[in-house]
C-alpha positions, 0 to 999 in steps of 0.5 A: 541495486548497485550490483545488479542483484535486483530484477525487474518486476512489472508494476514495482520499482526496483527499490520495491522489489529489493524491499521484498527480497529483504523482507523474504530473508527476514521471514526466513530467519536468515536476517534478524530485525533489531529496530522497526519503524513506527508502521512496524517495518524493519529499519535495522537488520543484522545477521545471527553469527551462525548464518553469517558463518555459513554466508562466509563460508559460501562466499570463499567457495564461490569467490563471491567476496573477501572480508579482512577483518585481521584473523588470517591472511586473505590475499591470496585466498581473494584472488578472483573475488570481486567484492572486498570489505576491510574490517580493520587496518589491512596495512597498505592497499598495495598488498591487495593489488592483484585484486583491485583491478577487478573489484566491483564493491569496496566497503571500508568499516575502519574508522581511522585515517586510511589511504584510499587506493588506485586502480579501481576503474571497474567500481560500482560501489564505494562505501566509506561510511564513517571513514575519517577521510577529508579529500577523495582521490582525483581518480574518483570521476574516472569510476564511470561504472559507479553507482553507489557512493556513500560518503555518510559521516566522513570528513570530506568538504567537497565534491569534485566539480567534475562529478557529472562524469559518474554517469551511472551514479544511482545513489549519493549519500553525503550526510553529515559529511562536511559538505555544504554545497553541491557542485553544478555538475551534479545536474548531469547525473541523469540516473541518480535516484537517491541524493541524501545530504543532510546534516544534524547539528552536533551542538545541541540536544536535538531540542533546539529550532535548527537542529538539522541543515540542508544542503545548497543546490543549483537551481536546475537539480529539478532536471533529474527526473529519475530522483526518488529521494531528495532530503535535504535541499535548501529552497533557495531562488525559485527552487519551489517552483521548479520542484513541482515538476519532480512528480516522481519523488517519494521522499523529500526535504526542505529547509530554509523555506519562506512564507512567500514559498507557501503556494508553490510548496502547496502545488508541488506537494499536490502534484507528487502523489507518490510522496511517502516522506515529507520534511518542511523546515522554515529559514528561521524560528520566527517565520511561519510555515504557511501550508494552508493552500493544500487541499489534501496530503499525497495519499501515500504519505507515511512520515510527516515532519514539519519544523517552524511556527504554525499559526493553526493546524492545517485542515488537511491533516484529517486526509493523513490516512496512511500516516504512521509518524507525525513530528512537529518541531517548534510549531508553538501551536495556540490551538489544540492539535489533538482532536485533528490527529486522533482519528488518523488510522495508521498513526504509531508515533507522535513526536511533539517538540516545543509545538504547543504554546502555553499549555499546562495539560495534554489529553488524549481522549478517545482515538489514536487507535495504533499510537505506540510512541509519544515523545514530548520535548521543550514543554516547560509549563506542562503539568499534567498528560491525561490518557482517557480509556478507550483511547491460465485455463481458468482465466479464459472461461469468463472471457469465453462465456461472455463472448458466446452470449454477445454473438447470440445477441448479434445473431438475434439483431435485426441489423441489415448488415449482418447478411454475409457474416451470420453462417460465420457467427454461428460456427464460431458460437458452436465452437466457443461453446465446446471450448467452454465446456472443456475449459470448465473441466480444466478449471476443476483439475490440477496444473496443465503441462506446458502444451495444455497451457499453450493451448489456454493461451491460444483460446484466450487470444482467439476469445479476444480476437473474435471479441474484437471482430464482433464489437467492430462489426456492432460499431458499423452497424450502430453507426447506421442505427442512430440515424433518422430513417431516410438518412439511414436509407441514403446512407446505405446507397451512398455508402453500400460499397464501404458496407460490402467491404466491411461485411467481406473483412469481418466474414474474412476474419471469422472464416480465419478464427474458425480455421485456427480453432479447428487446427488446435485440436489437431495440433494438440493430438499430434503433440499429445496435449489432450489429457485435460478432463481425463488424466486429471480427472480424479485429481480434485482441486487444483493447488496452483502452486506449480504454475509460478516461478521467480522470487516469491515473498514468504507468508511469514511477513505478517508476523513481522507485525506481531508483538513480542507478546507472541514469543513462547517458551521464554517466560520462565527465563525471562522471570529469572533474568528479571529477577537477577537484574532488578534484585537488591544485590548493590555489587556489580554483578555478571550474568551469563546466558549460554546455549547452542547457536539458534537457541534464543539466547538473544531473543530471551535477553532482549526481551529482558533488557527492553522491558520498561521496568528494566529500563526504569531501574537503570540510569543508562543502558547499552546493547554491545554486540562483541562476535568472534573479532572485536576492537576494544575501542568500538566497543567502548564508542558504541557504549558512550553512543547508547549511554549518553542518549539514555539520559538524554545528554548529547553524544560527545564529538569526534569519538573516532578521534579519542584515544583508548585512555580518552574513552575510558576516562569518559566512560567512567566519568559518566557512570560515576554514581550511576547505576548501569547494564550492559548486554555483551551479545555474543562473547567468544572469549573471557579475555574480553572481561579483561579488556572491558572490565575497566570501563565498568566500574563497580560503584556499588549501586547495583549495576549489571553485565549480561552476556550471551555466549555459546562457550562453556568456558565463558559462561563459567569463567571467574570474573572476580565478581558476582555472577549468575548463569542461565542455560538455554534449554530446547523448547519443551514439547508444549512450547515447541508445539505452540510456536509451530502452530503460531507459524503454520496456521497464522491465517487461522484466528485461533491458530489451532491445528486441524485435527486431522493434521495433528499427527503430521504436524507433531512428527514434524515438530519432532524433527526440529529437536526443540530449536526455535529457529527451526520450528519457526522456519519449518512452520512458515513453509507448512503454512501454504499447504492445506491438504493431508497429502501435502503435509505428508509429502512435506514430512517424507521429503523435507530437510530440516537443514532449513538454511538450504531449503528452497521451499522456504517461501509461501506468501505467493503460494498461499495467495496463488493457491486462493486465486486459483481456488476462486470460482471461475466467474470470480477470477476477472472480478478479482484481477480487475481490481488491480486496475486501482492504485495500490492501497487505493480505497475502493468504493463497493458501488463504484467497483460493482458497477465497473463489473457489470459494465465489463459483463463479468456479472452473470444472471441469476434468477430472483436477484438483480445484476447489483445484488449479484455483483454484491454477492461476488464482492462479498465472496471476495472479501470472505476470502480475504482477497479484498479487505474491508476498510469502511463499512456503512451503519449496516455493517456492509462494506462500503469501501475496500482495498487490495492488500499490496501482496494480493495486488501483486499476485493479481497484477502478475496474473493480469500480465500473464493473461494479457488482462490489463496494463497499469501504467504507474510510471515505474517502467516502460509498459507500451510494449508489454501492453500489446493485446491487453484490453484494460489500461489504468493510467496512475501517473503522468504517461505523457502523450496517449499516442505512445499507446496508440496500438493499444488504444483501439482494442481497449475496453476499459480505460481508468485514469487516476492522474489528477493533473490536466491531461489530453484525452486520446481518441480512437477508443471506439470500442471502449466499455469503461471510461473512469475519469474520477478526479481528473481536472478536465474541462470539456469532454472530446466530441467523439465520446458520443461515438462510443456505442459500447460504452456502458460506464462513465465516471465524471466525479469531481471533474471540471466538465461543465456540460454533457454533449446533446447528443449524449443520447447516442450512447444507447448502452450506458448503464452508469452515469456518474457526475457527482461534484462536477460543474454540471447543473443541468441535464440535456434532453438527449439523456432520456434516449439512454433506455439502458441506464440504470445509475444516474448519480448527480448531486453536488456538494456545497463547497462553501460551508461546513456541512452545517448550513442548510444548503449543504448539497444541490440536486441536478435539473433534469428533463421532465421526461426523465421518468421514461428511463424505466430501468433506472436503480438510482436517480440521485439527486434531481430538483423537483421541477415543473411536474416531476412529482407527478411523473416520478410516481411511475418509477416503481423500479427505484432503489435509490432517490434524492429529491431537492427544491420540493415545495409544500405543494408536492406533498401529495405526489411526494407521498404517493410516489413513495408508497408505490416505490416498494423497492427503495433503499435509500430516500433523500428529500429537501425543500426549496429553502430553509423557511418551506415545511417538508410535509410528508404526513400523507405517507401511511407507512414507509417502504419495507426495505428502506435503510437510509432516510435523509430529510432536509427542511423543517418538520411540523411534527415527527412524521407518524410513519417513523415508527414503521422504519423497521429496517432503517440503519441510518436516519439523518435529519437536517434543519428539521427544527423540531419542537416535538420530542423526536426520540420516543418515536424512534427508540424502539427502531431495531436496526437503527445504527447511525443517528445524525441531528443537525439543527433538528431540534428547536430550543431543547437543552437535553436530549434524553436517550432513555431505554437503553440509552445515554443521557447527555 
């Protein structure tokens, strides 16, 4: 980032783009992962020495950089290079004088005293990590170009007071330095994104309370609005009040917190909704960490570290759905923590240090689906741990089809205003019908030429423009229709001149569009753009892989999360190594593993080294990477840093100042009477053994030294001790085939090669000559190719010099291919999903209602629109374009989400096609949003006025920002208005003018009432007011003749869900039953004679009724009997003493799947036996004296049974037939 290598990408931060670059290099095997975080993402990488040789060679040729490692004179060859890495004592910097003035990056890896140079005025990167300097040069503040300053583990005690002059600084890392206070000038660094400044306590073992310290910062540190990382800052003064405005933070650490800061802390966390990492530490071990005011955790939180006493387990722990790491330090909980976290779906690592008070046992029962690492410390009374078992052209199509249908509707209307524009509308309809046929042909061909793409873009733009005109026309038409007869006549007289002007303007615009449409074919013919449907007619399905450029992440990213159990061809070698490591030989033994570069030496040794049996066999262990050049003292220091933690001992301080003799003494004293294993990876000279053997004494305990090398003289060297040699052979034909299939067919669960590709695949594998590195890379490329012709072309043209092959990128290719292969009616449905935030759980019913409102769902004989839309969603799930994260008891998807890579494709295509704009605060989108018709606000976008030019053409507005927001005006063409969870209290007066509105979502808002004139929203199909403050519907609701979904229940937030009145309905006008298009009515209060009227709503598929009385039994049963399409039934009596009588019902509706009854049942209804399709039964406060189970045990589809206070006085429930007794 500091060097400017990372390009901008819509809807991604620079950090996210750079992370994608790194993942791509890992997937291409250009970098090797050596440490992963709990979610499986790479945490540390290294370069294979072969790959690094190529990089160094190219860097020298391209004058990209100079690496000074003491091997040869580089000063002369470095002329012109702009990056310098000092890896050994380079003498005086004066010898580099000619190069310093043009340097952009200076990295120093020499941990001895060094005199920093002058003349670095153009420097962007200054990396001094681990360099033992104590004072920064005065000229530092003159480096106006500096973007990255790393002082980690230096001895610097203070930053310059005038550090604010570094106006371009983006990263400041002062971890584990001597700096304890930031100067006030830090607040002038407006571009700062990463401020990392915690310090570990080096005088303990990590189990003490104060194992880490923060840094004192000025009060106005919160003015740094670009900060992504702030870790760790001391909570002095009123910092917690100020930090709540830093909503852009993704990582924050706070120390010295006080109990009085609870409210401010919780408000701050609630508002920082992009947070991935949260560290909170109280001021001392006796202070309580209070966080009960927090209702739910930030949605993307992955790492949570809490340091301090917890009086109870925070109730919001259940909402940590994305958490991968939980660290509780000195929490001293008396309550059992595990039941609150056992269902967290992503938790991979759990660390508890002095976090349980007085417990002798930890029991991990059912749950913890992904827990891999468990670390416990300071549990003096713990005696037992129990782990129980079980624990482009294609985009234009839908819009054109939709527009034609809308023009037909306008032509068929009786509106008087249409007069002068009828002819123009007729002409436009004919043109668009022809274009639709053309574009459907184009959809089935291969990718278009640039000229054809331009033609498609023109069609799309014209479609949108025409749609705007039609909607505007219907808007003016509607303004007359909603008024009474006399008022409408008066308005026609008074506003006749204006109506004439409107008619004239619309007719003129339509004429211009028709003229433009006619001109396009002439222009296409002039430039030869007329081959779609002819030249490509025989090419079959298009691949779509040719219409994208730029950076593409590799499809092997999924393999980053595959455990090394999937490695092939190393079992025999691993077995031999394990035998040599743990045989009964007590003499120190050297094991050499030799093989050519890329043959898998390091992989094999790592597999054996990381074996838990090996770790338990040896007292201490260390992995040392040697390479061609090394400093012996550095190797010894690395050994010490790994030996000591292996036996849970603190690493000695100031290793960098220790002499060679002191280091030797330290190691030899440490390993005395211990059995150790040391890996020396990538050894190039047998001289190493002479340099290091004194540090590895033979104590007769069975110690082992493993070295990997590609040099025969090293492997065969007589080390003066017992030795073994293992030679790496190329993979066998079978193992090579397995590895290739694993990579090339990773999307196939069986990972088997199709019969028709076997011959080509075997030929490709043979070209790799058994080298795992080549096989893995080539397999990653071929995983994007699905047709035999593609494979044949690859076989003929691909070079197996994989490190230079530009084809080694694939995930985007796969996903774009999948997108292009979608039927055209699914493309917009798919793109619409990217309007939801990343990893947002999308409810199935919400999504299909949004699709319906936008007009994406076509009609199909014998099916409702909802059923067609549900089929679309299932199709996207089957194609892996959406991922199911929650299913209902029948197995149907209940919640889905978009994989982030899939969403990246959707966002990219949406921008290209001007489909939508997603504003998430990452970059300025106003300009790029020109022409887009859908807007998703996912963070504080300031004033909506900045979007003014876009608002007038918007069809969908979705807001995911859960803070106060001022709703905009000028949305007169809006179809979708989704404000779920937005804390607004009053709707704008202009809402009722949105004649085009089809979907209004006010779920969990603070709105208390709907407009009395809501009946003017004549096209509204979905109204969702769940868990809002609305308790009564206005009478105007009955005018919404097109309403299909009316959802209006409210949960009681003052109980635990087990009380009788756990949910409330909403009062509705008596003539609500006139809404004959309603499919969903949930939940309505049974006031007046509602039950008599509701029997006529035979079209209902879902109904909820509250406040039912015993007197309503007959009417209720008649109504249910007539609702033959009913899938969902909820019935609740008026109070807990009222009996729920439903005995007059002879049989249940045939398609009923969900039944919820709330109220006292005198006996089990006899019609329960007819619930043949029921998947969910919920009885609440039924207090049955009769045994329920024999009446329902034969129900064939029942998947979920919930009984809350449902059986009176029973001490036993017996599930006899195929069930359990408990």
